[in-house]
C-alpha positions as CSV (number, residue, x, y, z in Angstrom):
1,M,-138.2,-177.7,-67.2
2,R,-136.4,-174.4,-67.5
3,I,-133.0,-174.3,-65.7
4,L,-131.5,-171.0,-64.6
5,A,-128.5,-170.1,-62.5
6,L,-128.2,-167.3,-60.0
7,H,-124.7,-165.8,-59.6
8,G,-124.8,-163.0,-57.1
9,S,-127.7,-161.0,-58.4
10,K,-127.4,-162.1,-62.1
11,I,-129.8,-164.6,-63.6
12,C,-128.5,-166.5,-66.5
13,G,-129.1,-169.7,-68.4
14,Y,-127.6,-172.7,-66.6
15,R,-126.1,-174.2,-69.7
16,S,-125.5,-171.0,-71.9
17,G,-124.2,-168.7,-69.1
18,K,-126.0,-165.9,-70.9
19,Q,-128.2,-163.4,-69.1
20,E,-131.9,-164.3,-69.6
21,D,-135.3,-162.5,-69.0
22,F,-136.9,-163.7,-65.8
23,P,-140.6,-162.8,-65.6
24,P,-142.0,-162.1,-62.1
25,L,-144.6,-164.9,-62.0
26,P,-146.2,-165.9,-58.7
27,S,-144.6,-169.2,-57.6
28,A,-144.7,-172.2,-55.3
29,V,-141.1,-172.8,-54.2
30,T,-139.0,-175.3,-52.3
31,V,-135.4,-174.8,-51.3
32,G,-132.7,-177.3,-50.5
33,S,-129.5,-179.0,-51.4
34,Y,-131.6,-182.1,-52.2
35,D,-128.5,-184.4,-52.4
36,G,-129.8,-187.8,-53.6
37,L,-133.4,-186.6,-54.1
38,H,-134.6,-189.4,-51.9
39,V,-138.2,-190.2,-51.0
40,G,-138.3,-187.6,-48.3
41,H,-137.1,-184.9,-50.8
42,R,-139.6,-186.2,-53.3
43,K,-142.5,-185.9,-50.9
44,I,-141.6,-182.2,-50.3
45,I,-141.3,-181.5,-54.1
46,D,-144.5,-183.3,-54.9
47,A,-146.3,-181.3,-52.2
48,M,-144.9,-178.1,-53.7
49,I,-146.1,-179.2,-57.2
50,V,-149.6,-180.0,-55.8
51,R,-149.8,-176.5,-54.2
52,A,-148.7,-174.9,-57.5
53,G,-151.5,-176.7,-59.3
54,E,-154.1,-175.8,-56.7
55,K,-153.1,-172.1,-56.8
56,S,-152.1,-171.8,-60.5
57,L,-148.5,-171.0,-59.6
58,R,-145.2,-171.7,-61.3
59,S,-143.5,-174.6,-59.5
60,V,-139.9,-173.8,-58.6
61,V,-137.0,-175.8,-57.0
62,V,-134.1,-173.8,-55.6
63,T,-130.9,-175.8,-55.1
64,F,-127.2,-175.0,-54.5
65,E,-124.1,-175.7,-56.5
66,P,-121.6,-176.7,-55.3
67,H,-123.0,-178.5,-52.3
68,P,-122.7,-176.1,-49.3
69,R,-120.5,-178.5,-47.3
70,L,-117.9,-178.5,-50.1
71,V,-117.5,-174.8,-49.5
72,L,-117.9,-174.5,-45.8
73,D,-116.0,-177.6,-44.5
74,R,-112.4,-177.4,-45.5
75,T,-111.2,-180.3,-43.4
76,S,-110.7,-182.4,-46.5
77,S,-111.0,-182.2,-50.3
78,C,-114.3,-184.1,-50.1
79,P,-116.0,-183.4,-46.7
80,V,-119.2,-184.9,-48.1
81,S,-119.8,-187.9,-50.4
82,L,-122.3,-186.7,-52.9
83,L,-125.3,-188.9,-53.8
84,T,-126.1,-186.8,-56.9
85,T,-124.2,-184.6,-59.3
86,L,-126.1,-181.6,-60.5
87,E,-126.8,-183.3,-63.9
88,E,-128.2,-186.4,-62.1
89,K,-130.4,-184.1,-60.0
90,I,-131.6,-182.4,-63.1
91,S,-132.5,-185.8,-64.7
92,H,-134.6,-186.7,-61.7
93,L,-136.4,-183.3,-61.4
94,E,-137.3,-183.3,-65.1
95,S,-139.2,-186.5,-64.6
96,M,-141.1,-185.0,-61.7
97,G,-142.7,-182.2,-63.6
98,V,-141.0,-179.1,-62.1
99,D,-141.5,-175.9,-64.1
100,L,-138.2,-174.2,-63.1
101,L,-135.0,-175.1,-61.4
102,L,-132.9,-172.3,-60.0
103,V,-129.3,-173.2,-59.4
104,V,-127.8,-170.8,-56.8
105,R,-124.0,-170.5,-57.0
106,F,-122.9,-171.3,-53.4
107,D,-119.8,-169.5,-52.3
108,R,-118.5,-167.8,-49.1
109,E,-120.2,-164.6,-49.9
110,F,-123.6,-166.3,-50.3
111,A,-123.0,-168.4,-47.2
112,D,-122.7,-165.2,-45.1
113,R,-126.1,-164.0,-46.1
114,S,-128.7,-164.1,-43.4
115,S,-131.8,-166.3,-43.7
116,E,-134.0,-163.2,-43.7
117,S,-132.1,-161.6,-46.6
118,F,-132.3,-164.8,-48.6
119,I,-136.1,-164.9,-48.0
120,R,-136.7,-161.3,-48.8
121,E,-134.3,-161.0,-51.8
122,V,-134.6,-164.4,-53.4
123,L,-137.8,-166.1,-52.4
124,V,-139.9,-162.9,-52.3
125,G,-138.1,-160.3,-54.5
126,L,-136.8,-162.6,-57.3
127,L,-139.2,-165.6,-57.3
128,C,-142.4,-163.9,-56.2
129,S,-143.2,-166.7,-53.8
130,A,-146.8,-167.2,-52.9
131,H,-146.3,-170.6,-51.3
132,V,-143.1,-172.2,-49.8
133,V,-142.8,-175.9,-48.9
134,V,-139.9,-177.2,-46.8
135,G,-139.0,-180.3,-44.8
136,Y,-139.3,-180.6,-41.1
137,D,-135.5,-180.3,-40.6
138,H,-134.9,-177.6,-43.1
139,G,-132.2,-174.9,-42.4
140,F,-130.9,-172.2,-44.6
141,G,-129.0,-168.9,-44.5
142,H,-125.9,-168.1,-42.4
143,D,-125.2,-171.1,-40.0
144,R,-128.5,-172.7,-41.2
145,S,-130.2,-170.3,-38.8
146,G,-133.4,-170.1,-41.0
147,S,-136.1,-172.7,-40.3
148,G,-139.7,-173.4,-41.0
149,V,-140.6,-171.1,-38.1
150,T,-138.5,-168.3,-39.6
151,L,-140.3,-168.8,-42.9
152,Q,-143.7,-168.8,-41.3
153,A,-143.0,-165.5,-39.5
154,L,-141.7,-163.8,-42.6
155,G,-144.5,-165.4,-44.7
156,A,-147.1,-163.7,-42.6
157,E,-145.3,-160.3,-43.2
158,C,-144.4,-160.8,-46.9
159,G,-147.5,-162.6,-48.1
160,F,-146.7,-166.2,-48.7
161,D,-148.0,-169.4,-47.1
162,V,-145.7,-172.1,-45.7
163,D,-146.1,-175.9,-45.5
164,V,-143.7,-178.0,-43.5
165,V,-143.5,-181.7,-44.6
166,E,-142.9,-184.4,-42.0
167,E,-140.2,-187.0,-42.3
168,V,-140.6,-190.2,-44.3
169,L,-140.0,-193.7,-43.1
170,V,-138.8,-196.7,-45.1
171,G,-138.7,-200.0,-43.2
172,D,-139.7,-198.2,-40.0
173,E,-136.6,-196.0,-40.1
174,P,-136.3,-192.4,-41.2
175,V,-134.9,-191.8,-44.6
176,S,-131.8,-189.7,-44.7
177,S,-128.8,-189.1,-47.0
178,T,-126.6,-190.5,-44.2
179,R,-128.6,-193.8,-44.1
180,I,-128.4,-194.1,-48.0
181,R,-124.6,-193.5,-48.0
182,K,-124.1,-196.2,-45.5
183,L,-126.2,-198.7,-47.5
184,L,-124.3,-198.0,-50.7
185,L,-120.9,-198.4,-49.1
186,E,-122.1,-201.8,-47.8
187,G,-123.4,-202.9,-51.3
188,G,-127.0,-202.4,-50.3
189,V,-128.1,-200.9,-53.6
190,R,-131.6,-202.4,-53.5
191,E,-132.3,-201.0,-50.0
192,A,-130.7,-197.7,-51.0
193,N,-132.9,-197.5,-54.0
194,A,-136.0,-198.0,-51.9
195,C,-134.9,-195.0,-49.8
196,L,-134.1,-193.0,-52.9
197,G,-137.3,-193.8,-54.8
198,A,-135.3,-194.3,-57.9
199,P,-132.1,-196.2,-58.9
200,Y,-128.8,-194.8,-57.7
201,L,-127.0,-193.1,-60.6
202,V,-123.4,-193.2,-61.5
203,S,-122.4,-190.9,-64.4
204,G,-119.3,-189.7,-66.1
205,T,-117.2,-189.6,-69.3
206,V,-116.2,-192.8,-71.2
207,V,-112.4,-192.8,-71.2
208,D,-109.8,-195.0,-72.8
209,G,-108.8,-198.0,-70.7
210,Q,-106.3,-200.9,-71.0
211,K,-108.8,-203.0,-73.0
212,R,-108.3,-206.1,-70.9
213,G,-112.0,-206.8,-70.9
214,R,-112.0,-206.9,-74.7
215,R,-109.2,-209.5,-74.7
216,I,-111.2,-211.9,-72.6
217,G,-114.5,-211.5,-74.3
218,F,-116.1,-208.8,-72.1
219,P,-115.4,-205.4,-73.6
220,T,-116.2,-202.6,-71.1
221,V,-116.6,-198.8,-71.1
222,N,-114.4,-197.2,-68.5
223,L,-116.2,-194.4,-66.7
224,R,-114.5,-191.3,-65.2
225,P,-117.0,-190.0,-62.7
226,A,-118.2,-186.5,-63.4
227,E,-117.8,-185.3,-59.8
228,P,-114.7,-186.2,-57.8
229,C,-116.7,-186.2,-54.5
230,K,-119.4,-188.5,-55.9
231,L,-120.0,-191.5,-53.7
232,I,-119.0,-194.7,-55.5
233,P,-120.7,-197.8,-54.1
234,A,-118.9,-200.8,-52.5
235,H,-116.4,-202.7,-54.6
236,G,-118.1,-205.5,-56.5
237,V,-120.2,-206.5,-59.5
238,Y,-123.6,-205.0,-60.1
239,V,-126.7,-205.2,-62.3
240,A,-127.0,-201.8,-64.1
241,R,-128.9,-200.1,-66.9
242,T,-128.0,-197.3,-69.2
243,S,-129.4,-195.5,-72.2
244,I,-127.7,-195.0,-75.5
245,D,-129.4,-192.7,-78.0
246,G,-132.7,-193.2,-76.3
247,K,-132.5,-197.0,-76.2
248,A,-132.2,-198.9,-72.8
249,W,-129.4,-201.4,-72.4
250,P,-128.6,-203.9,-69.6
251,A,-125.1,-203.7,-68.2
252,M,-122.8,-205.6,-65.9
253,M,-120.9,-203.0,-63.9
254,N,-117.7,-203.7,-61.9
255,I,-116.3,-201.3,-59.3
256,G,-112.9,-202.0,-57.8
257,V,-109.3,-202.6,-58.5
258,R,-109.5,-205.7,-60.8
259,P,-107.2,-207.9,-58.7
260,T,-107.1,-210.8,-61.2
261,V,-105.7,-208.7,-64.0
262,S,-103.9,-205.8,-62.3
263,D,-101.7,-205.0,-59.3
264,D,-102.7,-201.3,-59.5
265,E,-104.8,-200.2,-56.5
266,T,-106.6,-197.5,-58.5
267,V,-110.3,-197.9,-58.2
268,T,-112.1,-198.2,-61.6
269,V,-115.7,-198.0,-62.6
270,E,-116.4,-200.1,-65.8
271,A,-119.4,-201.6,-67.4
272,H,-119.9,-204.4,-69.9
273,I,-123.0,-203.3,-71.9
274,L,-124.8,-206.5,-73.0
275,G,-125.3,-206.7,-76.8
276,F,-123.8,-203.3,-77.6
277,T,-120.8,-203.1,-80.0
278,G,-120.4,-199.4,-80.9
279,D,-117.8,-196.8,-80.0
280,L,-118.6,-194.7,-76.9
281,Y,-115.3,-193.0,-76.2
282,G,-115.7,-189.4,-75.0
283,R,-119.5,-189.7,-74.4
284,E,-121.2,-188.7,-71.2
285,M,-123.1,-191.7,-69.8
286,M,-125.4,-192.3,-66.9
287,F,-125.8,-195.8,-65.3
288,S,-128.7,-196.8,-63.0
289,M,-127.4,-199.2,-60.3
290,L,-130.0,-201.9,-59.6
291,E,-128.6,-204.9,-57.7
292,Y,-125.4,-206.0,-56.0
293,V,-124.3,-209.4,-57.6
294,R,-121.1,-210.3,-55.7
295,E,-118.0,-208.9,-54.1
296,E,-114.8,-208.3,-56.1
297,R,-112.2,-211.0,-55.6
298,R,-109.0,-212.4,-57.1
299,F,-109.3,-215.5,-59.3
300,G,-106.6,-218.1,-59.8
301,S,-106.5,-217.7,-63.5
302,I,-108.0,-215.7,-66.4
303,G,-110.1,-218.8,-67.3
304,E,-111.7,-218.8,-63.8
305,L,-112.5,-215.1,-64.2
306,Q,-114.1,-215.7,-67.6
307,E,-116.3,-218.5,-66.1
308,Q,-117.4,-216.2,-63.3
309,L,-118.1,-213.4,-65.7
310,E,-120.3,-215.7,-67.7
311,R,-122.3,-216.5,-64.5
312,D,-122.5,-212.8,-63.7
313,K,-123.8,-212.1,-67.2
314,K,-126.6,-214.6,-66.8
315,M,-127.6,-212.9,-63.5
316,V,-127.9,-209.6,-65.4
317,E,-129.9,-211.2,-68.2
318,L,-132.3,-212.8,-65.8
319,Y,-132.7,-209.8,-63.5
320,R,-136.2,-208.5,-63.1
321,E,-136.8,-205.2,-61.3
């Protein structure tokens, strides 16, 4: 998957920042923030990929960075709890078979653009859209005034077709980012993953910790989340998985304040990777959250904590997806 960034009118490599050639190929396109890339989003993207195959078009996902609410809503430093960082979103999209991801730099100037100018200049002028696929509740442009109806009207004029994909239900309820956030904050990782269509990801940099886990026989990697507004699930112990140099490893993840060994109220994200003994400091890592094991609690002694960690470890070893 090729990844490009759009800054104003400049197209450049997402990772290199260098201006790149951008051939005017007819494309099937979908547009959205796609936070979480849940099963509803996946249905839209899959439909776009199918149309691209039917019509021999380039398949393109257009997304925004940062999330528009982080720019438009200044009521707090994190007006939205993000379900995916951009890197996590990229990881999911690469597995879906998308040809091109265009990351639009979202700022106040871009937010002021009308939906019509976005369609004419980006979808038509830049991407040569021959087919556009959006969700039933899609909105874009200034004040989200653009909709499927707007697209269909301009499509008739500009020469592209439009598909509008209906909502997706899981457990007889519509899937939404709001529903998934609520589940994660309640520890409902399994249910959230059913709505996401893939395990919830927590990623970041491995940083130096206080090495308390090592002293009690459970060394951990301490993760500094890559995005300060990333949603961290409910405090507790989780079954997780990670990949190190292409090899999958089971992990026991703890989210919380470690009340048995610390009086500090700072929330930490740490993981004991079963069987791994190497040095991971400074590395970027991504963990898949699979199952909630138990809530975090204070134990009467370090010995009691060790006994519980042994039981938790067995849960991780026995877990079957």
